[in-house]
Residue, then its C-alpha position, 0 to 999 in steps of 0.5 A: m783635481t780636488t777629487f783626485w787629491a782628496s781621494i788619495l788623502v782618504f784612501g792613503m790614510l785608511i790603507f796606511f793605518h790598516e797596514l801599519g797595524h799588521f806591520a807594528i804587531a808583526k815587528l813586536v812579536g818578532i816576525k821578519v817583515y820583508e816589505f811594507s807597501l802602499g799601493f800595488g803594481p810597479k814601485l814608484v819610490g822606496f827605501s830599505r831599513a832594518d831588512t824591510d823595504y818600504n815602497l810606494r807603488v803606482f795603484p793607490l787602492g790597497g797595500f800590503v805587508r809581506m812577512a816571512g812565512m806567510d807564503p807557503e813558497d817562502e824559504e824557511v826562516e831558521d831564526g824562528s822569525g817566520f809567521g808560522e813559527k809564532s803562537v796562534w794568539q800572536r798570529i791572531s794579534v797580527i791579523f786583528a791589528g789591521p782592522l783595529m787600527n782602522f777603528v783607532l784612526a776613526a777615533l783620532l779623526l773624530a777627536s781632531i774634529f772635536i778639538f778644532q770644531g767641537v762636539p755637537v750639543s743640543s740647542t733649542e735655537i731655530e736656524e730655519v723656518l720652512t715656508d707654508k708650514p705651521a711654524a711660519e704661519a704662527g710667526f716663528q722666526a730664524g734665531d728664535k730660541i724655544v724655552a717652553i712648550e705648554g708651560q714646560t721648560v725645554k732645554q734640548w731639541e730632542r724634547v722639542v721634537e718629542i712634544i711636537s711629534s706627539s701632538p698632531g692637530e693639537r694647539l700648543e703654546v710655545a714660548v720663545e726668546r727673541n732679541d732678549a724678549k719673551v714671545t708667546l706663539d700658538v701653533v698647531p702641528e700638522a700630521r705627517e704620513d707616519g702620523q707624527g706632528w711637525i711644524g717645519i723648523q730646523p735647529k741651529p747647530h752648536f758646538e763645544r770645543q774639547n781639550p785633547f783628552s776629552a776629544v779622544v774620549q768623545g772620539v772613542k765614544y762616537t766610534v763605538q756608537v757608529t759601529f753599533l749603528i752600522f751593525d744594526f743597519i746590516g742586521k736590518m738589511i739581512f732581514g729585509d727591514a732596510p734597503a740594501d744600499l751598498g757602495g763601491p769605489v765609485r760611490v766612495v769617490y763620489e762621496i769624497n768629492r761631495a765632502a771635499e766641496l763642503g769643507f775639510i771637516y766634512l772630509l774628515q768626518l767621511a774618512a772616519f766613517l769609511s775607516i770604521n766600515l773598512g775595519l768592520f768589513n775586514l773582520f767579516p769571515i769572508p775568504a781573503l779578508d782578515g776575518s777569515r784568516i782569524v777563523f782559520l787560526l781559531w780553528e787551528l787553536i781548537r783542533g791543535k794543528p793548522v789547516a793545510p796551507e795549500r787548502e787555506n790558500f785555495i779557499h782565500l784565492v776563490g774568495f778573492g775572486v768572488l770578492l772581485l766579482f762582487i766589487v765589479f757588480i757594485t761598481y757597475n750599479d754605482v755607475l748606473q745610479l750616479f751617472g746613468n738612469n739612477a735605477p739599480l740593477p734588478 
């Protein structure tokens, strides 16, 4: 039951913010909105206000904003409030606002985490010493704070890792603070398979709570950083430098369950990461996605007239079918990996 409600919470936030982006900008530029719905299928509950129906539907995996003029079969709106009556840039802004709001949601979720838990800060305090490793043999203990290596003062864990990684097989003199006393230990890093040195210690996480303004700034910063990391990973997958590790709805629900078991903060972190992924995915120029619709609008801007609606809708329909097949393929692969023999499809 925890998994169910956690999944509803996460999917609901992602879908609501995405559709809210389309809805808000459509209203702003004067497009008539017939319906704002979360979910698909039969209506559960709803109400009407200012010529717009607001509905909650049975199946929660999705949502939509139905605007005047989006469907070629819609009756023409005589007051100029149809989607097609607006300028190209206004229509692009309506389409782009959906993915944009997913990035906004990610930044807000991260900002909430930074307010209540804090921003992770670098520390040289040791949380765990692995047994049968050089650090344990040298006498390191959990709670020790590394203050110097070979006489060099260190204040960040990244610097500790840098020195140890570059010194496999070399004896290092490490000064630590332990119970308000300074202790000197000698340790020889062992070489890992990649040739870098390590001694078997884990850092203790430290956090600094932020005020709301700083939290939002940090939220935006981390959202941008994660976005570029995802781009980098996608590029490596395309060129074969990283394994193609894609997940569908089953994998997402599985990860939501794991995050919910760890705690609400972890669930918010996962929701932020998923929101960034959803925003990026929707900007890809794949038929039926927002990115493809933006491409068609840019093409209209270049050539001075729109693509025939029937042709564009046919392309989106075909793309949607291919997308569904792709989701089925990934879902099947997820089921095999998570509940079967853990072997991916060939």
